[in-house]
N, C-alpha and C positions, 0 to 999 in steps of 0.2 A: 727655498731652504737656506737657512743661514748657517755659517760655520761658527762653531763654538770656539772662541780663542783658547789656545793651549799655552799654558805657562811652562817654563822649564821645570822639570821634576825636581831638580836640585834646590829650587826655591822653597819647596815644601809648603806651598800656599794652596790650600784646598778648601772646599766647602764654603762656609760663610766668609772666610777671609778672601777667597778667590772672588766671590761676588762683590765684596767691598772694593777690592782692588780694581776690578773691571768697571765698577760704577764710578770710582774716582777717575779712571782713565777716560771715560766717556762724558763725564759731567762738564757743563760749561765752566771754563776756568779751572777745572779740576776740583771743584768744591761741592761737597754734599752736606746736607743738614743732618742733625741728630735723628730727626723723624725718618728721613730716607734711609739712614743706617739701620734703624730699628726694623724697617720694612724689609730691607735686603738680608738682614741676618736671620729673619724669620723666628726670632726668639719668642717663646711663649712664657717667659719668666714673669714674675711679679713686676709691676712698674718700677719699684724701687731698685730692682736688680738689673733692669734692662740696660741702663747706662753703664753699669759696672761691666756687664758682659761685652758691650761695644768697646769700652776702653781696653778691656783685656785683649780683644781681637786686634785693635790698633797697636797696642804695645807689642804683641807677638809679631805682627807684621813688620813693625819698625826694627825689631831685633833680627828678623830674617832678611829683610831687604836693605837695611841701612848699609851693610858692608858693600852692597852693589851700587851704592850712590843714589838709591831711591829714598826720597824724603816724603814723609806725611806730616804736615803741620796741623796743629790745632787752630781752629778759628773760634776763639773764646766766645762761649754763649751761642754759637751757631752750629758748628760741626767740625769737619776736617777738610783739608785741601792737599792736593798733590801738585807741586810746581811743574811747569812745562818741561824742564830738563828731566825730571823724574818720569813724567809720562812718556817722554821720548825713549827712555831706557826700556820701559815696559813694552812699548809698541815695537821697538826694534827686536826685542826678544821674541815677541809673538810672531813677527814676520819671519824670523829665522826658523822658528818651529814649523810654520806653515810651508816654508820653502823646502824643508828637509823631507 
């Protein structure tokens, strides 16, 4: 049985955004492709709308997590990445929640 990571409630990161964040956290080098993002968001939107939906999720996550020092960078033409210091912030928050 695996433990589902729990993010701090005050981050207000739920649903598809939580899945994106956890995928960025576990991805090699913290990078994920647009295709992986489409899969993890589970969007059934029309193809022309899918990238718009993913960009909206990323934008909202940046607004929520930016003040905490968590950065999500675009990898032009590829996808997005979360630098190691940002992944460390998320891991530390998850560990604190598990220890509580």
